[in-house]
VODOMAR-846584 format. One record per residue: residue number from 0; x, y negated, z negated of N, C-alpha, C, O in turn. Coordinates in steps of 0.2 Angstrom, whole numbers, padded with zeros to 4 digits. Atoms other than C-alpha are relative to their C-alpha. Layout:
- NUM,X,Y,Z,X,Y,Z,X,Y,Z,X,Y,Z
...
This chain:
- 0,-0006,-0004,-0001,0198,-0386,-0004,0005,-0001,-0005,0007,-0007,-0006
- 1,-0005,0002,0005,0210,-0384,-0019,0007,-0002,0003,0009,0000,0009
- 2,-0006,0003,-0002,0226,-0394,-0016,0006,0005,-0003,0005,0010,-0007
- 3,-0006,-0004,0001,0244,-0387,-0018,0001,0001,-0008,0002,0006,-0011
- 4,0000,0000,0007,0245,-0392,-0037,-0005,0004,-0003,-0004,0007,-0009
- 5,0006,-0004,0003,0228,-0384,-0041,0001,0007,0001,0000,0011,-0003
- 6,-0001,-0007,-0001,0233,-0368,-0033,0006,0003,-0004,0006,0008,-0007
- 7,-0006,-0001,0005,0250,-0368,-0043,-0003,0001,-0007,0000,0005,-0010
- 8,0003,0000,0007,0240,-0371,-0059,-0004,0007,-0001,-0004,0010,-0006
- 9,0004,-0006,0001,0229,-0356,-0055,0005,0006,0000,0003,0011,-0004
- 10,-0005,-0005,0000,0244,-0345,-0052,0003,0000,-0007,0004,0006,-0010
- 11,-0003,0001,0006,0252,-0351,-0068,-0005,0003,-0006,-0003,0007,-0010
- 12,0004,-0003,0005,0236,-0347,-0078,-0002,0007,0001,-0003,0010,-0004
- 13,0001,-0008,-0001,0234,-0330,-0070,0005,0004,-0003,0004,0009,-0006
- 14,-0006,-0003,0003,0251,-0326,-0077,0003,0005,0004,0002,0006,0010
- 15,-0004,-0005,-0003,0262,-0311,-0073,-0004,0006,0001,-0010,0006,-0002
- 16,0004,-0006,0000,0256,-0294,-0068,-0002,0003,-0007,-0007,0006,-0008
- 17,0001,-0003,0007,0258,-0288,-0086,-0005,-0004,-0003,-0010,-0001,-0007
- 18,0006,0004,0003,0247,-0303,-0092,-0007,0002,0003,-0011,0002,-0001
- 19,0006,-0001,-0004,0234,-0299,-0079,-0003,0007,-0003,-0009,0007,-0005
- 20,0002,-0006,0002,0233,-0281,-0084,-0002,0001,-0007,-0007,0004,-0009
- 21,0001,0000,0008,0234,-0284,-0103,-0007,-0003,-0001,-0011,-0001,-0005
- 22,0006,0004,0001,0220,-0297,-0102,-0006,0004,0003,-0012,0004,0000
- 23,0005,-0004,-0002,0209,-0285,-0092,-0002,0005,-0005,-0008,0006,-0007
- 24,0002,-0005,0005,0210,-0272,-0105,-0002,-0003,-0007,-0006,0000,-0010
- 25,0003,0003,0006,0207,-0284,-0119,-0007,-0002,0001,-0011,-0001,-0004
- 26,0007,0002,-0002,0191,-0290,-0110,-0004,0007,0000,-0010,0006,-0003
- 27,0004,-0006,0000,0186,-0272,-0108,-0002,0003,-0007,-0007,0006,-0009
- 28,0001,-0002,0008,0188,-0268,-0127,-0006,-0004,-0003,-0010,-0002,-0006
- 29,0005,0005,0002,0178,-0284,-0131,-0007,0002,0003,-0012,0001,-0001
- 30,0006,-0002,-0003,0164,-0278,-0119,-0003,0006,-0003,-0009,0006,-0004
- 31,0002,-0006,0003,0163,-0262,-0128,-0002,-0001,-0007,-0007,0001,-0009
- 32,0002,0001,0007,0163,-0268,-0146,-0005,-0005,-0001,-0008,-0006,-0007
- 33,0004,0006,0001,0153,-0284,-0143,0002,-0004,-0005,-0002,-0008,-0008
- 34,-0003,0004,0005,0165,-0292,-0155,0005,-0004,0003,0008,-0002,0009
- 35,-0007,0003,-0002,0179,-0305,-0153,0006,0004,-0002,0006,0008,-0006
- 36,-0006,-0004,0001,0195,-0297,-0151,0006,-0005,0001,0007,-0009,0006
- 37,-0007,0004,0000,0213,-0305,-0155,0005,0005,-0001,0005,0009,-0006
- 38,-0006,-0005,0002,0229,-0295,-0153,0005,-0005,-0003,0006,-0011,-0001
- 39,-0005,0003,0003,0243,-0300,-0164,0006,0004,0000,0007,0009,-0005
- 40,-0005,-0005,-0001,0259,-0292,-0158,0007,-0002,0000,0008,-0008,0002
- 41,-0007,0001,0000,0277,-0292,-0161,0004,0005,0004,0003,0011,0004
- 42,-0005,-0005,-0004,0292,-0285,-0150,0005,0002,-0004,0010,0003,-0002
- 43,-0006,-0002,0004,0302,-0280,-0165,0003,0007,0001,0009,0008,0000
- 44,-0002,-0007,-0001,0303,-0262,-0160,0005,-0001,0007,0009,0003,0007
- 45,-0004,0000,-0006,0310,-0267,-0143,0006,-0005,0000,0011,-0004,0003
- 46,-0005,0005,0000,0320,-0283,-0147,0003,-0002,-0007,0005,-0007,-0008
- 47,-0002,0001,0007,0324,-0282,-0166,0007,0000,0000,0010,-0003,-0005
- 48,-0007,0000,0001,0342,-0279,-0162,0003,-0007,0003,0009,-0008,0002
- 49,-0002,0007,-0003,0343,-0297,-0153,0000,-0005,-0006,-0005,-0006,-0009
- 50,-0001,0004,0006,0350,-0308,-0167,-0004,-0007,0001,-0008,-0009,-0004
- 51,0004,0006,-0001,0342,-0324,-0159,-0007,0001,0000,-0011,-0004,0000
- 52,0007,-0001,0000,0325,-0316,-0158,-0003,0001,-0006,-0009,0000,-0007
- 53,0003,-0002,0007,0323,-0310,-0176,-0004,-0005,-0003,-0009,-0003,-0006
- 54,0004,0004,0003,0317,-0326,-0183,-0008,0000,0002,-0012,-0002,-0001
- 55,0007,0001,-0003,0302,-0326,-0171,-0004,0007,0000,-0010,0007,0002
- 56,0003,-0007,-0001,0298,-0307,-0172,-0004,0001,-0007,-0009,0005,-0007
- 57,0003,-0001,0007,0292,-0308,-0191,-0006,-0005,0000,-0006,-0010,0004
- 58,0005,0004,0002,0276,-0316,-0197,0003,-0007,-0003,0007,-0007,-0007
- 59,-0002,0006,0002,0279,-0335,-0199,-0005,-0005,0001,-0011,-0004,0004
- 60,0005,0005,0000,0270,-0352,-0200,-0002,-0002,0007,-0008,-0004,0009
- 61,0002,0001,-0007,0271,-0354,-0181,-0006,0004,0003,-0010,0002,0007
- 62,0006,-0005,-0002,0259,-0339,-0179,-0007,-0003,-0001,-0012,-0002,0002
- 63,0007,0003,0002,0245,-0349,-0187,-0002,-0005,0006,-0008,-0005,0008
- 64,0002,0005,-0006,0246,-0362,-0172,-0002,0005,0005,-0007,0003,0009
- 65,0003,-0004,-0005,0244,-0347,-0161,-0007,0003,-0001,-0011,0003,0003
- 66,0007,-0003,0002,0229,-0340,-0170,-0005,-0005,0001,-0011,-0004,0003
- 67,0005,0005,0000,0221,-0357,-0171,-0002,-0001,0008,-0007,-0003,0010
- 68,0001,0000,-0008,0223,-0358,-0151,-0004,0005,0002,-0009,0003,0007
- 69,0004,-0005,-0003,0215,-0342,-0148,-0007,0001,-0004,-0012,0003,-0001
- 70,0007,0000,0003,0201,-0343,-0161,-0005,-0006,0003,-0011,-0005,0003
- 71,0004,0006,-0003,0196,-0360,-0153,-0005,0003,0005,-0003,0007,0009
- 72,0006,-0001,-0004,0179,-0358,-0144,-0002,0007,0000,-0007,0009,0003
- 73,0003,-0007,0001,0176,-0340,-0150,-0007,-0001,-0003,-0008,-0005,-0007
- 74,0007,0000,0004,0158,-0336,-0155,0001,0004,-0006,0000,0010,-0007
- 75,-0002,-0003,0007,0163,-0333,-0173,-0005,0004,-0003,-0003,0009,-0007
- 76,0004,-0005,0003,0147,-0325,-0179,0000,0007,0002,-0002,0011,-0001
- 77,-0001,-0007,-0003,0151,-0310,-0168,0006,0004,-0005,0006,0010,-0004
- 78,-0005,-0004,0004,0165,-0306,-0181,0007,0000,0004,0007,-0002,0010
- 79,-0006,0000,-0003,0183,-0302,-0177,0003,0007,0000,0003,0010,-0005
- 80,-0004,-0006,0000,0193,-0286,-0172,0007,-0003,0002,0009,-0005,0007
- 81,-0007,0002,0000,0211,-0290,-0176,0005,0006,0002,0005,0010,-0003
- 82,-0004,-0006,-0001,0223,-0278,-0167,0007,-0002,-0002,0010,-0007,0001
- 83,-0006,0002,0003,0239,-0278,-0177,0006,0004,0002,0005,0011,0002
- 84,-0006,-0004,-0001,0257,-0273,-0173,0006,-0005,-0002,0008,-0009,0002
- 85,-0005,0005,0003,0270,-0282,-0184,0004,0003,-0005,0002,0008,-0009
- 86,-0004,-0002,0006,0284,-0279,-0196,-0001,-0004,-0006,0002,-0002,-0011
- 87,0001,0005,0006,0278,-0292,-0208,0004,-0006,0000,0007,-0008,0006
- 88,-0004,0006,0000,0287,-0307,-0213,-0001,-0004,-0006,-0001,-0002,-0012
- 89,0001,0005,0006,0285,-0323,-0224,-0006,0001,-0003,-0012,0002,0000
- 90,0006,-0001,0004,0273,-0320,-0238,-0005,-0006,0000,-0011,-0005,0000
- 91,0004,0007,0000,0267,-0339,-0239,-0003,0000,0007,-0009,-0002,0007
- 92,0003,0000,-0006,0264,-0338,-0220,-0006,0005,0001,-0011,0003,0003
- 93,0004,-0005,0000,0255,-0322,-0222,-0007,-0002,-0004,-0012,-0001,-0001
- 94,0006,0003,0004,0243,-0329,-0236,-0003,-0005,0004,-0009,-0005,0004
- 95,0003,0005,-0004,0240,-0344,-0225,-0004,0002,0005,-0010,0000,0007
- 96,0004,-0003,-0006,0235,-0334,-0210,-0006,0004,-0002,-0012,0003,0001
- 97,0006,-0003,0003,0223,-0323,-0221,-0005,-0005,-0002,-0011,-0004,0000
- 98,0005,0005,0002,0215,-0339,-0228,-0003,-0003,0006,-0009,-0004,0006
- 99,0003,0003,-0006,0213,-0346,-0211,-0005,0005,0004,-0011,0003,0005
- 100,0005,-0005,-0004,0205,-0330,-0203,-0007,0001,-0004,-0012,0001,-0002
- 101,0006,-0001,0004,0194,-0328,-0218,-0005,-0007,0001,-0011,-0006,0001
- 102,0004,0007,-0001,0188,-0347,-0216,-0004,0000,0006,-0009,-0002,0007
- 103,0003,-0001,-0007,0184,-0343,-0198,-0005,0005,0001,-0010,0004,0004
- 104,0004,-0006,-0001,0176,-0326,-0199,-0003,0003,-0006,-0006,0008,-0006
- 105,0002,-0003,0006,0172,-0323,-0217,0003,0006,-0001,0009,0007,0000
- 106,-0002,-0007,0002,0174,-0305,-0222,-0001,0005,0006,0000,0011,0006
- 107,0002,-0004,-0006,0168,-0299,-0205,0006,0001,0005,0006,-0001,0011
- 108,-0006,-0001,-0004,0185,-0294,-0199,0003,0007,-0001,0003,0010,-0006
- 109,-0002,-0007,0000,0191,-0277,-0194,0007,0000,0003,0008,-0002,0008
- 110,-0006,-0001,-0002,0209,-0273,-0193,0001,0007,0004,-0001,0012,0002
- 111,-0001,-0006,-0004,0214,-0261,-0179,0008,0001,0001,0011,-0003,0004
- 112,-0007,-0001,0000,0231,-0253,-0180,0002,0006,0005,0002,0012,0003
- 113,-0001,-0006,-0005,0236,-0243,-0164,0007,0003,-0003,0008,0009,-0002
- 114,-0006,-0003,0001,0254,-0240,-0171,0002,-0002,-0007,0003,0002,-0012
- 115,-0004,0002,0007,0262,-0250,-0186,-0002,-0007,-0002,-0002,-0012,0002
- 116,0001,0006,0004,0257,-0264,-0198,0003,0000,-0006,0000,0003,-0011
- 117,-0005,-0001,0006,0271,-0266,-0210,-0001,-0006,-0005,-0002,-0012,-0003
- 118,-0001,0006,0005,0273,-0277,-0226,-0006,-0005,0000,-0011,-0004,-0002
- 119,0005,0005,-0001,0264,-0293,-0222,-0006,0002,0004,-0012,0000,0003
- 120,0005,-0003,-0004,0254,-0284,-0209,-0005,0004,-0004,-0011,0004,-0002
- 121,0005,-0004,0005,0247,-0272,-0222,-0003,-0005,-0004,-0009,-0003,-0005
- 122,0003,0005,0004,0243,-0287,-0232,-0006,-0003,0004,-0012,-0003,0001
- 123,0005,0002,-0004,0233,-0294,-0218,-0006,0006,0001,-0012,0004,0000
- 124,0005,-0005,-0001,0224,-0277,-0215,-0004,0001,-0006,-0010,0002,-0006
- 125,0003,-0001,0006,0220,-0276,-0233,-0005,-0006,-0001,-0010,-0005,-0005
- 126,0004,0006,0001,0211,-0293,-0232,-0006,0001,0005,-0011,-0003,0005
- 127,0006,-0002,-0005,0199,-0285,-0218,-0005,0004,-0004,-0004,0007,-0009
- 128,0005,-0004,0004,0183,-0276,-0222,0001,0007,0002,-0002,0011,-0002
- 129,-0002,-0007,-0001,0190,-0260,-0214,0006,0000,0004,0008,-0005,0007
- 130,-0006,-0001,-0004,0205,-0253,-0205,-0001,0006,0004,-0002,0011,0002
- 131,0001,-0005,-0004,0204,-0243,-0190,0007,0003,0002,0012,-0001,0004
- 132,-0007,-0004,-0001,0219,-0230,-0188,-0001,0006,0003,-0006,0009,0002
- 133,-0001,-0007,-0004,0224,-0216,-0177,0005,0005,-0004,0008,0002,-0008
- 134,-0005,-0004,0004,0234,-0201,-0182,0007,-0002,0001,0011,0000,-0003
- 135,-0006,0003,-0001,0249,-0210,-0175,0001,-0006,-0004,0007,-0009,-0005
- 136,-0001,0007,0003,0246,-0226,-0185,0002,0000,-0007,0002,0005,-0011
- 137,-0003,0001,0007,0254,-0232,-0201,0000,-0007,-0002,0001,-0012,0002
- 138,-0001,0006,0003,0254,-0246,-0213,0006,0000,-0005,0009,0006,-0006
- 139,-0006,0000,0004,0269,-0251,-0225,-0001,-0003,-0006,-0006,-0007,-0007
- 140,0000,0003,0007,0272,-0256,-0243,0000,-0007,0001,0003,-0010,0005
- 141,0000,0007,0000,0269,-0274,-0247,0004,-0003,-0006,0003,-0008,-0008
- 142,-0004,0003,0006,0281,-0275,-0262,0005,-0005,0003,0008,-0004,0008
- 143,-0004,0006,-0003,0290,-0292,-0259,0007,0001,0000,0010,0004,-0005
- 144,-0007,0000,-0001,0308,-0294,-0253,0003,-0007,-0002,0000,-0012,0000
- 145,-0004,0006,0002,0320,-0307,-0260,0007,0001,0003,0011,0005,0000
- 146,-0007,0000,-0003,0336,-0310,-0250,0002,0007,0003,0007,0009,0002
- 147,0000,-0006,-0003,0333,-0294,-0241,0000,0006,-0005,0001,0012,-0002
- 148,0001,-0006,0005,0331,-0283,-0257,-0007,0000,-0003,-0010,-0005,-0004
- 149,0006,0000,0003,0316,-0277,-0266,0000,-0004,-0006,0004,-0003,-0011
- 150,0000,0004,0006,0311,-0290,-0279,-0001,0004,-0007,0002,0003,-0012
- 151,0001,-0005,0006,0305,-0276,-0291,0006,0004,-0002,0007,0004,-0008
- 152,-0006,-0003,0001,0321,-0267,-0289,0005,-0004,-0004,0009,-0002,-0008
- 153,-0005,0005,0004,0331,-0283,-0294,-0002,-0001,-0007,0002,-0001,-0011
- 154,0003,0001,0007,0320,-0286,-0309,0002,0006,-0004,0004,0006,-0010
- 155,-0002,-0007,0004,0322,-0267,-0314,0007,0000,-0002,0009,0001,-0008
- 156,-0007,-0001,0001,0341,-0268,-0312,0002,-0005,-0006,0006,-0004,-0010
- 157,-0002,0005,0005,0342,-0284,-0322,-0002,0002,-0008,0002,0001,-0012
- 158,0002,-0002,0007,0332,-0278,-0337,0003,0007,-0002,0004,0008,-0008
- 159,-0004,-0006,0002,0341,-0261,-0337,0007,-0003,-0002,0010,0000,-0007
- 160,-0007,0002,0002,0358,-0271,-0338,-0001,-0003,-0007,0004,-0003,-0011
- 161,0001,0003,0007,0351,-0281,-0353,-0001,0005,-0005,0002,0004,-0011
- 162,0001,-0005,0005,0345,-0266,-0362,0006,0004,-0002,0008,0006,-0007
- 163,-0006,-0004,0001,0361,-0256,-0359,0006,-0005,-0004,0010,-0002,-0008
- 164,-0005,0004,0003,0372,-0271,-0365,-0002,-0002,-0007,0002,-0003,-0012
- 165,0002,0001,0006,0361,-0273,-0380,0002,0006,-0005,0004,0005,-0011
- 166,-0001,-0007,0004,0364,-0255,-0386,0008,0000,0000,0011,0002,-0005
- 167,-0007,-0001,-0001,0383,-0256,-0380,0003,-0006,0003,0003,-0006,0009
- 168,-0003,0006,-0003,0392,-0272,-0378,0006,0001,0005,0007,-0003,0009
- 169,-0005,-0002,-0004,0406,-0264,-0369,-0003,0001,0007,0001,0000,0012
- 170,0003,-0001,-0007,0394,-0261,-0354,0000,-0007,0003,-0001,-0007,0010
- 171,0000,0007,-0003,0395,-0280,-0351,0005,0000,0006,0005,-0004,0011
- 172,-0005,0000,-0005,0411,-0277,-0341,-0002,0004,0006,0000,0002,0011
- 173,0003,-0004,-0006,0402,-0265,-0330,-0005,-0004,0004,-0005,-0004,0010
- 174,0006,0003,-0003,0387,-0276,-0327,0002,-0007,0002,-0001,-0010,0007
- 175,-0001,0007,-0001,0395,-0293,-0327,0001,-0002,0008,-0002,-0007,0010
- 176,0000,0002,-0007,0400,-0293,-0308,-0006,0000,0004,-0007,-0004,0008
- 177,0007,-0001,-0003,0383,-0288,-0303,-0004,-0006,-0002,-0007,-0010,0002
- 178,0004,0005,0002,0374,-0301,-0314,0003,-0007,0002,-0002,-0011,0003
- 179,-0003,0006,-0002,0386,-0315,-0308,-0003,-0002,0006,-0003,-0008,0008
- 180,0002,0001,-0006,0378,-0314,-0291,-0007,-0003,0000,-0009,-0007,0004
- 181,0007,0002,0001,0361,-0319,-0298,0000,-0008,-0003,0003,-0009,-0008
- 182,0000,0007,0002,0359,-0339,-0299,-0005,-0001,-0005,-0009,0003,-0007
- 183,0005,0003,0005,0349,-0349,-0311,-0007,0001,0003,-0008,-0001,0008
- 184,0007,0000,-0002,0331,-0345,-0310,-0002,0006,0005,-0007,0007,0007
- 185,0001,-0005,-0006,0333,-0330,-0298,-0004,0005,-0003,-0009,0007,0001
- 186,0004,-0005,0002,0325,-0317,-0309,-0007,-0002,-0001,-0012,0001,0001
- 187,0006,0004,0001,0311,-0329,-0313,-0004,0000,0007,-0010,0001,0008
- 188,0003,0000,-0007,0309,-0331,-0294,-0003,0006,0002,-0008,0007,0005
- 189,0002,-0007,-0001,0308,-0312,-0292,-0007,0001,-0003,-0011,0004,0001
- 190,0005,-0001,0004,0295,-0311,-0305,-0007,-0003,0003,-0012,-0001,0003
- 191,0006,0004,-0003,0284,-0325,-0297,-0002,0003,0007,-0008,0002,0009
- 192,0002,-0002,-0006,0285,-0318,-0280,-0004,0007,0000,-0008,0009,0004
- 193,0003,-0007,0001,0280,-0300,-0286,-0008,-0002,-0003,-0012,0001,-0001
- 194,0006,0002,0002,0265,-0309,-0295,-0004,-0002,0005,-0010,-0001,0006
- 195,0004,0003,-0006,0260,-0318,-0279,-0002,0005,0004,-0008,0005,0006
- 196,0002,-0005,-0004,0260,-0303,-0269,-0006,0004,-0003,-0011,0006,0001
- 197,0005,-0003,0004,0249,-0294,-0282,-0006,-0004,0001,-0012,-0001,0002
- 198,0006,0005,0000,0237,-0309,-0283,-0003,0000,0007,-0009,0000,0008
- 199,0003,0001,-0007,0235,-0311,-0264,-0004,0007,0002,-0009,0006,0004
- 200,0003,-0007,-0003,0231,-0292,-0260,-0006,0001,-0005,-0011,0003,-0002
- 201,0005,-0002,0005,0221,-0290,-0276,-0006,-0004,0002,-0012,-0002,0002
- 202,0005,0004,-0001,0210,-0305,-0273,-0004,0001,0007,-0010,0001,0007
- 203,0003,-0001,-0007,0207,-0301,-0254,-0004,0007,0000,-0009,0007,0002
- 204,0003,-0006,0000,0203,-0283,-0258,-0007,0000,-0004,-0012,0003,-0002
- 205,0006,0000,0004,0190,-0287,-0272,-0005,-0005,0004,-0011,-0003,0003
- 206,0005,0004,-0004,0182,-0301,-0261,-0002,0002,0007,-0007,0000,0010
- 207,0001,-0003,-0007,0182,-0291,-0245,-0002,0007,0001,-0007,0009,0000
- 208,0001,-0007,-0001,0185,-0273,-0242,-0004,0004,-0006,-0008,0008,-0005
- 209,0003,-0003,0006,0179,-0268,-0260,-0006,-0004,-0003,-0008,-0003,-0009
- 210,0005,0005,0003,0166,-0282,-0263,-0006,0004,-0002,-0010,0001,-0007
- 211,0007,-0003,0001,0151,-0270,-0263,0001,0006,-0005,-0003,0010,-0006
- 212,-0001,-0005,0004,0160,-0257,-0274,-0002,-0001,-0007,-0003,-0007,-0009
- 213,0002,0001,0007,0154,-0253,-0292,0005,-0003,-0004,0004,-0007,-0008
- 214,-0005,0002,0004,0171,-0257,-0298,0006,-0002,0005,0011,0001,0005
- 215,-0005,0002,-0005,0181,-0267,-0285,0007,-0001,-0004,0012,0000,0000
- 216,-0007,0002,0003,0195,-0272,-0298,0004,0007,-0001,0010,0007,0000
- 217,-0003,-0007,0001,0199,-0253,-0302,0002,0003,0007,0007,0006,0007
- 218,-0002,-0003,-0006,0199,-0248,-0284,0006,-0004,0003,0010,-0001,0007
- 219,-0005,0004,-0003,0210,-0263,-0279,0007,0002,-0004,0012,0002,-0001
- 220,-0006,-0002,0003,0222,-0258,-0293,0003,0006,0002,0009,0007,0002
- 221,-0003,-0007,-0003,0224,-0240,-0286,0004,-0002,0007,0010,0001,0008
- 222,-0004,0002,-0007,0230,-0248,-0269,0006,-0004,-0002,0012,-0002,0000
- 223,-0006,0004,0002,0242,-0260,-0278,0005,0005,-0003,0011,0004,-0002
- 224,-0005,-0005,0004,0249,-0246,-0289,0004,0005,0005,0009,0008,0004
- 225,-0003,-0004,-0006,0253,-0237,-0272,0004,-0005,0004,0010,-0004,0004
- 226,-0003,0004,-0005,0257,-0250,-0259,0004,-0005,-0002,0009,-0008,0001
- 227,-0004,0005,0002,0263,-0263,-0270,0006,0002,-0005,0009,-0003,-0008
- 228,-0005,-0002,0004,0275,-0253,-0280,0006,0003,0003,0006,0008,0007
- 229,-0006,-0002,-0003,0293,-0251,-0275,0002,0007,-0003,0005,0011,0000
- 230,-0001,-0006,0003,0295,-0237,-0288,-0004,0006,0003,-0001,0011,0004
- 231,0004,-0005,-0003,0281,-0227,-0280,0002,0001,0007,0002,0007,0009
- 232,-0001,-0001,-0008,0285,-0230,-0261,0007,0001,0001,0009,0004,0007
- 233,-0007,-0001,0000,0304,-0229,-0264,0004,-0005,0005,0009,-0008,0003
- 234,-0003,0004,-0005,0308,-0239,-0248,-0005,-0005,0003,-0010,-0002,0004
- 235,0005,0005,-0003,0300,-0255,-0240,-0002,0003,0007,-0007,0001,0009
- 236,0002,-0002,-0007,0300,-0246,-0223,-0004,0006,0000,-0005,0009,0005
- 237,0004,-0006,0000,0290,-0231,-0229,-0006,-0001,0004,-0010,-0006,0004
- 238,0006,0000,-0004,0277,-0226,-0217,-0006,0003,-0003,-0006,0009,-0005
- 239,0005,-0003,0004,0260,-0224,-0225,-0005,0002,0006,-0009,-0002,0009
- 240,0005,-0002,-0006,0249,-0214,-0212,-0007,0000,-0003,-0009,-0001,-0008
- 241,0007,0001,0001,0230,-0213,-0211,-0002,0004,-0006,-0006,0002,-0011
- 242,0002,-0004,0005,0228,-0198,-0223,0001,-0003,-0007,-0003,-0003,-0012
- 243,-0003,0003,0006,0238,-0207,-0237,-0004,-0006,-0001,-0006,-0008,-0007
- 244,0004,0006,0001,0229,-0223,-0234,-0007,0001,-0002,-0010,-0003,-0007
- 245,0007,-0003,0002,0212,-0214,-0236,0001,0001,-0008,-0003,0000,-0012
- 246,-0001,-0003,0007,0219,-0206,-0252,0000,-0005,-0005,-0002,-0004,-0011
- 247,0000,0005,0005,0223,-0222,-0261,-0006,-0005,0000,-0006,-0009,-0004
- 248,0006,0004,0001,0206,-0229,-0258,-0002,-0005,0005,-0007,-0009,0005
- 249,0002,0005,-0006,0207,-0240,-0242,-0006,0002,0004,-0006,0008,0005
- 250,0005,-0002,-0004,0192,-0241,-0231,0003,0001,0007,0005,-0003,0011
- 251,-0003,-0001,-0006,0199,-0232,-0216,-0005,0003,0005,-0009,0008,0003
- 252,0004,-0003,-0005,0190,-0228,-0200,0004,0004,0005,0009,0001,0007
- 253,-0004,-0004,-0004,0196,-0214,-0189,-0001,-0002,0008,-0006,-0003,0010
- 254,0000,0003,-0007,0201,-0221,-0171,-0003,0006,0004,-0006,0005,0009
- 255,0002,-0006,-0004,0198,-0203,-0164,-0007,0002,0000,-0009,0006,0004
- 256,0007,-0002,0000,0180,-0202,-0169,-0004,-0003,0006,-0010,-0001,0007
- 257,0004,0004,-0006,0175,-0214,-0154,0005,0000,0006,0010,-0004,0006
- 258,-0005,-0001,-0006,0184,-0208,-0138,0001,-0006,0004,0006,-0008,0006
- 259,0000,0006,-0004,0179,-0224,-0129,0004,-0005,-0003,0008,-0008,0000
- 260,-0004,0005,0004,0186,-0235,-0142,0007,0001,0000,0011,-0003,0001
- 261,-0008,-0002,0000,0202,-0225,-0143,0003,-0002,0006,0008,-0005,0006
- 262,-0003,0001,-0006,0205,-0226,-0125,0001,-0008,0001,0006,-0010,0004
- 263,-0001,0007,-0002,0202,-0245,-0124,0005,-0003,-0005,0008,-0008,-0003
- 264,-0005,0003,0005,0212,-0249,-0140,0007,0002,0003,0012,-0002,0003
- 265,-0007,-0003,-0002,0227,-0238,-0134,0002,-0003,0007,0008,-0004,0008
- 266,-0002,0003,-0007,0226,-0246,-0116,0003,-0007,-0002,0008,-0009,0001
- 267,-0002,0006,0003,0228,-0263,-0125,0007,0000,-0002,0012,-0003,-0001
- 268,-0006,-0002,0003,0242,-0256,-0135,0006,0001,0005,0011,-0002,0005
- 269,-0005,-0002,-0005,0252,-0249,-0120,0001,-0006,0004,0007,-0007,0006
- 270,-0001,0006,-0004,0249,-0265,-0110,0005,-0005,-0004,0009,-0008,-0001
- 271,-0004,0005,0004,0257,-0275,-0124,0007,0003,-0001,0012,-0001,0000
- 272,-0007,-0003,0000,0272,-0263,-0126,0004,-0001,0007,0010,-0002,0007
- 273,-0003,0001,-0007,0275,-0264,-0107,0002,-0007,0001,0007,-0009,0004
- 274,-0001,0007,-0001,0274,-0283,-0108,0007,-0001,-0003,0011,-0005,0000
- 275,-0006,0001,0003,0288,-0283,-0121,0006,0003,0003,0011,0000,0003
- 276,-0006,-0003,-0004,0299,-0271,-0111,0002,-0003,0006,0008,-0003,0008
- 277,-0001,0002,-0006,0297,-0280,-0095,0000,-0007,0001,0001,-0010,0006
- 278,0000,0007,0000,0296,-0298,-0100,0004,-0003,-0006,0006,0001,-0010
- 279,-0004,0002,0006,0306,-0310,-0112,-0005,-0001,-0006,-0002,-0004,-0011
- 280,0005,0002,0005,0290,-0311,-0123,0002,0004,-0007,0004,0010,-0007
- 281,-0002,-0002,0007,0294,-0309,-0142,-0006,0002,-0004,-0006,0006,-0008
- 282,0007,0000,0004,0276,-0311,-0149,-0005,-0002,0005,-0004,-0006,0009
- 283,0006,0001,-0003,0259,-0311,-0142,-0006,-0001,-0004,-0007,0003,-0009
- 284,0006,0001,0004,0244,-0319,-0150,-0006,-0002,0006,-0005,-0007,0009
- 285,0004,0001,-0006,0229,-0317,-0137,-0007,0002,-0002,-0008,0007,-0005
- 286,0007,-0002,0001,0210,-0316,-0137,-0003,0003,0007,0001,0003,0012
- 287,0004,-0003,-0006,0198,-0307,-0125,-0002,-0004,0005,-0004,-0002,0011
- 288,0002,0005,-0005,0194,-0323,-0116,0006,-0002,0005,0005,-0006,0009
- 289,-0006,0002,-0004,0212,-0325,-0109,0004,-0005,-0003,0009,-0007,0000
- 290,-0004,0005,0003,0218,-0338,-0121,0006,0004,-0003,0005,0008,-0007
- 291,-0006,-0004,0002,0236,-0333,-0125,0006,-0005,-0003,0007,-0010,0000
- 292,-0006,0004,0003,0250,-0340,-0136,0006,0005,0000,0006,0010,-0004
- 293,-0005,-0005,-0001,0266,-0331,-0130,0007,-0003,-0002,0008,-0008,0000
- 294,-0006,0003,0003,0283,-0333,-0139,0006,0003,0003,0006,0009,0004
- 295,-0006,-0002,-0002,0300,-0331,-0131,0005,-0003,-0005,0004,-0007,-0009
- 296,-0005,0003,0004,0317,-0335,-0139,0000,-0007,0000,0002,-0011,-0005
- 297,-0001,0007,0001,0316,-0353,-0134,-0007,-0004,0002,-0007,-0010,0002
- 298,0006,0003,-0003,0298,-0356,-0127,-0006,0002,-0003,-0007,0008,-0005
- 299,0006,-0001,0003,0281,-0357,-0134,-0005,-0001,0006,-0005,-0007,0009
- 300,0004,0000,-0006,0268,-0354,-0120,-0008,0000,-0002,-0009,0005,-0005
- 301,0007,0000,0002,0249,-0358,-0122,-0004,0000,0006,-0004,-0005,0010
- 302,0004,0000,-0006,0237,-0353,-0108,-0007,-0002,-0003,-0010,0002,-0007
- 303,0006,0003,0002,0221,-0363,-0111,-0006,0004,0003,-0005,0007,0008
- 304,0006,-0003,-0003,0204,-0355,-0109,-0003,-0004,0005,-0009,-0002,0008
């Protein structure tokens, strides 16, 4: 007979009703696909207005600890279906997460996007062998941001100022207040982060999604010219829907072509959204076996398998 503390541990491991339902639907999805399933979800749509929550809503280095926790004990030769819902975040953390997942599953990773994978989330999706999207799904541009502004726009503005002042020195009086806010090495920093974003996405497309293409470099360039260009996308929050994602050459699978897959994916998505609405959770990283790394404003919770 289990004692009081053992029963208490069972209750804690079972989690809240939201946890129980969400895990049931994750398990049902894995039963159908016969693949490992990990959800990587942020509550930024529900809680982005909370100042104390914002640092934890974006992709950051703590997320790698969560992914390591839920990858542990998975049957890695089965591959991975990664269900993404994220606003993006730190580029270095994004690159590290991609590197880790590739080390664990090779290129046998499929990104499933029920709603939105923006910025760094799009970079992760581009590192997968294919992206599953519905009519409601979107990805976002991955042009890098520096201090909240597009690095490419900052660089463009700086060189425009230099060109105008070279032609007409009186323009210096107009540009000087703006240029004074740029510290030493700032433009160089912008150029390097632009190069890094290009390098990360290009290398992962060429070695993953486009590796069997006749000209992977050219196909990757087309994606970069669209999603990596602030001049093309205009705003960092631009929503790139399924039809456009296909047009620029990404390998996209229609979620609607498999009704059973669609039902199971959207059930997981709805369960996550309700979890965010009804609990303090800010981020969920969870696998189909029940291992979960859930983040609140103050607490990290790990449910062991």
